[in-house]
VEXVOGU-477908 format. One record per residue: y, x, z of N, C-alpha, C, CB in turn. Coordinates in steps of 0.2 Angstrom, whole numbers, plus 5000, padded with zeros to 4 digits. Glycine has a CB too. Layout:
VEXVOGU-477908
YXZYXZYXZYXZ ...
***
This chain:
VEXVOGU-477908
487848975050487849055050488349085046487149075048 488749135049489249165045488949205039489649205049 489349205033489049245028489249315029489449225021 488749365028488749435028488749465021488249465033 489349485019489349505012488849565011490049525009 488849615016488349665015487649645014488449715021 487449605019486749575018486649545012486549535024 487049505009486949465003486849514997487549425001 487249564997487049614991486449644992487649664991 486249674998485649715000485049664999485749745007 485049605000484549564999484449534992484549505004 484949554988484849534981485149464980484249534979 485449424985485649354984486149354978485949334990 486649404978487149404972486849424966487749444974 486249454966485949474960486349534956485849414955 485949564951486349614948486949584944485849654942 487449624944488149594941488049584934488649644942 487649614930487549594923487249524923487049644920 486849504928486549434928487149384930485949434933 487549414935488049364937488549354931488449404943 488649404927489149394921488849344916489149464918 488149334916487849284912487949214914487149304911 488149204920488249134923488749104919488349134931 488649034917489149004913489848994917488848934912 489848994923490448994927490849054926490348974934 490549114926490849174925491049184918490449234927 490649164913490849164906491449124905490249134902 491549064908492149024907492749054911491948954911 492649084916493149124920493449184915492949154927 492949214912493149274908493549244902492549314906 493349184899493649154893494349134895493249094891 494449114901495049094903495549154904495049054910 495249204907495649264907495949294900495249324911 495449294896495649314889496149274886494949314884 496149204887496649164884497349154888496349094883 497349184893497949174898498449234899497649154904 498349284895498749344896499549324896498649394890 499749284892500449264891500649234898500549214886 500249184901500449154907500449204913500049094909 499949254913499949304918500549344918499249354917 500749364912501349404911502049374913501449434904 502049304912502549264914502649264922502549194911 502049264925502049264932502249334935501349244935 502049384931502249454933503049454933501949504928 503349434928504049434927504349394933504249414920 504149334934504449294939504449324946504049224939 503849354947503749384954504249444954503049414955 504249484949504649554949505349534950504549594943 505649484947506349464947506549434954506549424942 506149424959506249404965506349464970505749354968 506849484972506949544976506549544982507649564978 506249604984505849614990505949684993505049604988 506549694995506749764998506349775005507449774999 506349835007505949845013506249795019506049915015 505749765022505849715028506249655026506249755033 506349645019506649585017506249555011507349595015 505649535013505149515008505149435008504449535009 505549405012505449335013505549285007505949305018 505949305002506049264996505449264992506649284992 505249324991504549334987504049304990504449404985 503949304997503449275000503449205000503449295008 504049175000504049094998503749074992504749074999 503949114987503649104980502849104980503949154975 502649154983501849164983501549104987501649234986 501849084993501649034997501648964993502049025003 502148954989502248894984501648894979502848894981 501548954976501048964971500348954974501049034968 500248974980499548964983499448894984499549004990 499948854987499848784988499748744981500548754991 500148764976500148734970499348744967500648754965 499048794968498448814965497848784970498348884964 498048754975497548714979497148754985497048694975 497448814987497148854992497248814999497448924993 496748825003496748785010497148835015496048775012 497448795020497748835026498248885023497148865030 498648865018499148915016499648915022499448885009 499848975024500348985029500649055028500048975036 501249065031501549125032501549145039502249125029 501149205041501049225048501749255051500549275049 501649275057502249295061502549355058502049305068 502149395055502349465052502649455045501849515052 502549395042502849375035502249375030503349425034 501649395031501149395026501049325024500449425029 500849315018500649245015499949245014501049235008 499549185017498849185017498649115014498549195024 498149115010497849055008497049065007498149025002 496649015008495949015008495648975002495648995015 495249014998494848984993494148964996494849024986 494048904997493348885000493548855007492948945001 493048865012493048835018493548875023492348835022 494148845025494648885029494348905036495248845030 493748875038493548885045492948935044493248825048 492848965038492349015038492449075042492249045030 491949095046492049155051491949225048491549145056 491749225041491649295038491949285031490949315038 492549325030492949315024492949375020493649295026 493049375014493249425009493949415008492849425002 494349465009495049465008495249505001495449495014 495649464997495949494991496649494992495749454985 496949554992497649564994498049604989497649605001 498749594989499249634986499849634990499349614979 500249684990500849694994501449664991500949764997 501849634995502549604993503049654992502749544998 503149704996503749744996503749794991503749775003 504349814990504549874985504849924990504949854979 504949984987505350034990506050034989505050104988 506349984985507049984983507449944987507049954975 508049974989508549944993508749874991509049984995 509049834995509449774994509949784989509649735000 510049744984510549754978510249784972511049794981 509649814972509349844966509249794961508649874968 509449804955509349764949508649764947509749784943 508349704948507549694947507449654941507249664953 507949644937507849604931507349644926508449584927 506949614923506449644918506649644911505749604919 506549704908506749714901506149734897507249774901 506149704891505549724887505749774882505349654883 505349834882505449884877504749894874505749954881 504749874868504049874864503549834868503849944863 503049864870502449834874502549844881501849864872 503149874883503249894890503649844894503549964891 503549824900503949784904504249834909503549724908 504949834909505249884913505749854919505749924908 505549874925505949854931505649884937505949774931 506149904942505849934948505349884951506449944953 504749914953504249874956503849834952504549834961 503949834945503549794941502749814941503749804933 502649874942501849894943501649894950501749964940 502149924954501949934961502349894966502050004963 502149834968501449804966501549734964501049804973 502049724959502049654956501449644952502749644952 501149694949500549684945499949664949500349744941 499949684956499449664960499549594962499349704966 500149574964500349504966500149454960501049494968 500349474954500149434948499449424947500549454942 499049474949498349474948498049424953498049544949 498249424959497949374964498049304962498149394971 498649294959498749224957498349214951499549214955 498249254946497849244940497149234942497849304936 496849274947496149264950496049194952495949314955 496549164956496449104959496449054953497049084963 496849064948496849014942496149024938497449034937 495849084938495249084934494649054938495049164933 494649064945494149024949494248954948494249044956 494848924948494948854947494748834941495748834948 494948864935494748844929494048844927495048894924 493648884930492948894929492548854935492648964929 492948824940492648784945492048824949492348714942 492248884950491748934953491748914961491949004952 491148914964491048894971490748954974490648834972 491049004977490749064980490349044986491349114982 489849084987489449064993489849075000488849114994 490349125000490749135005491449115003490749205008 491949115008492649095007493049165006492949055013 493549155002493949215000494649195002493949224992 494949245006495649235008496049275004495749265016 496549245001497049274996497649295001497249234990 497849355001498449375005498949425002498049425011 499549405003500149445000500449475007500649404996 500449545007500649575013501349605013500149635015 501649605019502249645019502149715022502749605024 502649755021502749815024502249865022502649805032 501949865016501549925014501849985013501149895008 502449985010502850045008503250075014503350025002 503350145013503750175017503750165025504450165015 504350145027504350135035504050065037505150135037 503850025032503449965034502849985037503249925028 502550045036502050075040501450025040502250095047 501249995035500749945035500749895040500049985035 501349875042501449825047501049755046502149815049 501149735039500849675037500049675038500949655030 499749725035498949725036498749735043498749775031 499149775047498949785054498949725057499449835057 499449685056499449615060498849575058500149575058 498749575051498149535049497549545053498049545042 497349615054496749635057496749635065496549705054 497349625068497449635075497649565078497849685077 498149535076498449485079498449415075499149495081 498349425069498449365064497849315065498449385057 497849265061497349205061496749225058497649145058 496749285054496149305051495749365055496249335044 496049385061495849445064495149425067496249455070 494649475066493949465068493549425064493949425075 493849395058493449355053493349395046493849295052 493649455046493649485039493049535039494249525038 492549515034491949565033492149615028491449515031 492549605023492649655017493449635015492149645012 493649695012494449695010494449725004494849725016 494849694999494949724992495749724992494649694986 496049774991496749784989496849794982497149834994 497349754979497549764972498249804972497549704968 498249864970498849904971499049944965498849954977 499449904960499649944954499149934948499750014956 499249964943498849964937498250004937499349974931 497950014931497450064930496750034931497550124934 496250074929495550054930495150104932495250024923 495450174932494950224933494850244941495350284931 495250224945495150244952494850184957495850264955 494450204961494250154966494350194973493450134966 494850174977495050214983494650184988495750204984 494150224991493750204997493850255003493050204995 494350305002494450355007495250345009494350425005 495350335015496050325017496350395019496050275024 496950405016497350465017497750455023497750485011 497650495028498050485034498750525033497650515040 499250495037499950525037500250515043500350495031 500750555044501250555050501950555047501050605056 502350515049503050515047503550525053503250455043 503950565053504450585058505150575056504350645061 505550555060506350555060506550605065506650485060 506850665063507150715068507850705068506950785066 508150695074508850685074509150735079509050605077 509650775077509950825082510750805083509950895079 510950815089511650795090511950855094511750735094 512650865093513050915096513750885097513050975092 514150925100514850905101515350895095515150955106 515150935089515550935083516150975084515750855082 516650965079517251005080517551025073517151065084 518051065073518351085067518051155065519151105069 517951155058517551215056517851285057517451205048 518551285058518851345060519051355067519551355056 519351295070519551305076518951305081520051245078 518451275080517851265084517251305082517651195085 517351355077516851395075516451425081517051445070 515851425081515451455086515051395090515851495091 515251335089514951275092514251265089515451215092 513751245093513151225090513151175084512651195096 512851185079512851145073512151115071513151195067 512151045072511451015070511151025063511450945072 511651035059511451045052511151115051512051035047 511451165054511151235054510451235057511651285058 510351195062509651195066509151165061509751165072 509351105058508951075053508751115048509251005051 509251155045509051205040508551255042509751245038 508551275048507951325051507351285050508151345058 507351225052506651185052506451175045506751115055 506851165041506751155034506451215031507351135029 506751275032506551335030505851355032506951395032 505651345039505051355041504451305038505051345049 504651245037504151195035504051215027504451125035 504551235024504451255017503951315016505151265013 503951355021503451415020502751395023503751475024 502651335025502051325028501451325023502051255032 500951365025500351375020499851315020499951445022 500151265017499651205017499051215012500051145014 498451205015497851215011497751165005497251205016 497451195000497351144994496651114995497351184988 496251135000495651105002495451115009495051134997 495451065013495650995011496350985010495450945017 496550945005497250945002497650915008497250894996 498250955008498750935013499450945010498650985020 499950905012500550905010501050885015500650855004 501750905013502250885017502850875013502450945023 503350835015503950825011504550805016503750765006 505050825014505750805018506050765013506150865020 506050695014506250645009506950625010505850595009 507250635016507950615017508250655022507950535020 508950675021509350715025509950685026509350785023 510250675032510850635033511250675038510750565035 511950675038512350705043513050725041511950755047 513450735045514150765043514650715041514050815038 515250735042515850695040516250715035516250675046 516350785035516750815030516550895029517550805031 516850925024516650995023516951035028516851015016 517451015031517751055036517751035043518551065035 517150995044517050965051516350995053517050895051 516251015059515651035062515250965063515651085068 514750955061514450885062514250875069513850875057 514350815071514050795078513350775077514450735080 513050755071512450725071512150745064512450645071 511450755064511150765058510350745059511150845056 510050715053509350695054509050705048509350615056 508350705048507950705042507350675043507850785040 507050645038506350605038505850655035506450535035 505350665038504750705036504150665035504650765041 503750675029503150645028502650705028503150615021 502050695032501550745033500850705031501450775040 500450735026499850705024499350755024499950665018 498650735025498150775024497450735023498050825030 497050755019496350725019495950745025495950755013 496150785029495850805035496250795041495650885035 495950755046496350745052496550805056495850695057 496050855056496250915059496850955056495550965059 496850955049497350995046498050955047497250995038 497950885047498550845049498850855055498450765048 498450865060498650885067498950955067498050875072 498651005064498951065064499651065061498451115060 499751025055500351025052500850995057500350985045 500650935060501050905065501350945070500750845068 500850985073501051035078501551085076500451065081 501451105070501851155067502551135066501651185060 502651065064503351035063503651035070503250965060 503351005075503650995082503851065085503150965086 503351115084503551185087504151215083502951225086 504251195076504751225072505451195074504651205065 505451125076506051095079506251125085505851015080 505751135090505951165096506251235095505351165101 505951275091506151345090506851345087505651375085 506951295082507651295079508151275084507651245073 507951225088508451205093508651265098508151155097 508051305100508151365104508551415101507451385106 508451425095508851485091509551465091508551495084 509751405089510451375088510751385095510451315085 510451355100510751355106510851425109510351315111 510451475107510451545110511051575106509851585109 511051565099511551605095512251575097511451595088 512351515099512951485100513051475108513051415097 512751515112512751505119513451515122512251555122 513851555119514551575121514951505121514851625117 514751455117515151395117515051355123515051355110 514551365126514351325132514151255131515051315136 513951245124513751185122512951195119514151155116 512651135120511951135117511751075113511451135124 511251085109511051025105510550985109510751055098 510550925107510050875109509650855104510350815113 509050835105508550815099508250745101508050865098 508050715096507650655097507150655091508050585096 506550655093505950655088505650595088505450715089 505650555083505350485083504850485077505950435081 504250455079503650445075503850375071502950445078 503950375065504150315061503550295057504750325057 503050325056502450305052501850345054502650325045 501350305055500650335057500150295054500550335065 499850325048499350285044498750325046499550295036 498250285048497550315050497150335044497150265054 496750375045496250405040495550375041496250475039 495150385036494450365037494150355030494450295040 493550325030493150325024492650265024492750385022 492650225019492150175018491550205014492350115014 490950215017490450255014490250235007489850245018 490050285003489950264996489350214995489750334992 488950215000488350175000488450105002487750205004 489050085004489250025007489249975001489950025010 489149905003489149854998489749854994489049785001 490349864997490949854993491049904988491549844997 490949964990490950024985490450014979490850094988 489850004981489349994976489449934971488649984979 489749884974489849824970490449844965490049764974 491049874968491549884963491349934958492149914967 490949984959490750034954490249994949490350094958 489849954952489349924947489749874943488849884951 490249834945490649794941491049834936491149754946 491249894938491649934933491149954927491949994936 490549974929490049994924489849944920489450024927 489749884922489549824919490149804913489449764923 490749824914491249814909491449874905491849784913 491049924906491149984902491650034905491349964895 491850024911492350064914491950124918492750024919 492150184918491850234922492350264927491750294917 492250234933492750244938492650304942492750184943 493150334946493150394950493350364957493650444947 492950384962493050374969493550424971492450374973 494050394975494650444977494950424984495150444972 495450454986495750454992496450434991495650514997 496750384995497450374994497750335000497650334988 498350325001498650285007498850215004499250325010 498450165006498650095004498450055010498150084998 498549985009498349935014497649945017498449865011 497249975013496549975015496450025020496150005009 496950075022496850115027496750085034497550155028 497050025035496949995041496149965042497349935042 495949925038495249905038494749965038495049855033 494850015034494450075034494350105041494650125028 494950115044495050145050494650105056495750165052 494550045055494250005059493449995058494549935059 493250025053492550015051492349955047492150015057 492849925044492749865040492749895033493349815041 492249875029492249905022492849875018491549885019 493149925014493749905010493849955005494349905015 494149934999494249974994494949954991493749974988 495249994987495849974983495749994976496550014986 495949944972495849954965496449934961495249914962 496549954955497049934950496849874946497249994945 497349844943497249784940497249784932497749724942 497249844930497249854922497949874920497049794919 498049894914498649914911498849984913499249864913 499450004911499650074912500350074915499550124906 500550124918501250124920501450194922501350084927 502150214922502350274925503050264929502550324919 503250314932503850314936503850264942504450294931 503250264945503250224951503750244956502550224954 504050204960504550214965505150244962504250264970 505250234955505950254952506250184949505850304947 506850194947507250134944506950124937507950144944 506650184934506450184927505650154927506550244924 505450134932504750114932504550064926504550074939 503950074923503750024918503050014918503950054911 502849954915502149934915501949904908502049874920 501449934906501149914899500549874900501049974894 500449814899499949764901499249774896500149694901 499249824892498649834887498049844892498849894882 497549804891496949814895496949774901496849884897 497449734902497549694908496949644909498149654908 496749614904496149564905495549604908495949544898 495449664906494849704908494949714916494749764905 495549724918495649734925495549674929496349754926 495749614927495649554930494949534930496049494926 494549544925493849534925493449574930493549544918 493649644930493349684935493449664942493549754934 494049644943494249614950493849554952495049594950 493849504947493449444948492649464949493549394942 492449504945491749514946491549554952491449564940 491949594954491849634961491849584966492449684962 492349534966492449484972491749444972493049444971 491549414966490949374966490349414967490949344959 490349474966489749514967489649524975489849584964 490249514979490249524986490049454989490849544989 490249394986490149334989489549294986490749284988 489349314979488849274976489149204974488249264981 488849164970489049094968488449044970489149094960 488648994972488248934974487848914968488548884978 
***
């Protein structure tokens, strides 16, 4: 019979988490965590200094696959999308708990990812998001091994690709749709960054567009009056900047990248921009999306009309480059209750929240999922000045382990 994590918790098989903490195996795992901070941080540095720019996570993936094999996971493999997977327990188990972190960073190829120590801080691009999560899943495997813990159900450890930016959650999408684990996952926990305060059980939906406009181009003086794609994009930007985004349900928009033009005295032939739209409400996201599309068409129409005497017109291409689904894992679900109870058992008072993470995919499919931090603190995420302070890291690892064992139980 496959293990159902929800039914295990509801029937009391896992027992109250305070009782689980008293188990000698868990006590030993906690002791191991307390005594291993140095090795955890060495792993963190090692992972961070392996570049993993968008769509080029292969070198870091090879490191994680090697570590999974060294630590004795079963069925260690890298799937067609590039995710690294290993099983703690029976690799044929038909109902799995997944513990996951993402391999990729937002930083382009060539970024200096060497780690510097400044006091208690570890400074490097990506050190917190999400090298801290990757180091945590390695540490959790080590803790399970050290304490010889045998969960009732099997745990799949997964390092995903494509969580950031234009990756559009491609790694986790593959896991749940086409990968070897598809149809076998009962619950999913993503470790994404530091901290202890947040338990993300609501998926923040988003749409991302690339708008590309093209025209004939020309000389700024000699061809003045010809349609200009930059001018048209400016009209779109002005309209979007004035959009009355509601604060409840919270809704946002951002133009994160603008490109185009050849020189100050050249009418550009091409201009493009990337736009990020988000909302806690599917309805508000749809309204914002419709406003953006209509603004593009209106700007095109205005530019073509104003420059009609030139006999030239702009062409447009509107490409959806990101579509992250929304949804919610109910508060009363086993995974939310277990993560909250594990937090309370360790003296943490968590707050349930909404964000965009790998958990968006299972949540949208009705599979219970949460995203939590692994302890420590950080600032400047997605900046070259990103830093991570590991103070409190042990508590994060213990909360993660206790949550996982609360879902599986121990034999």
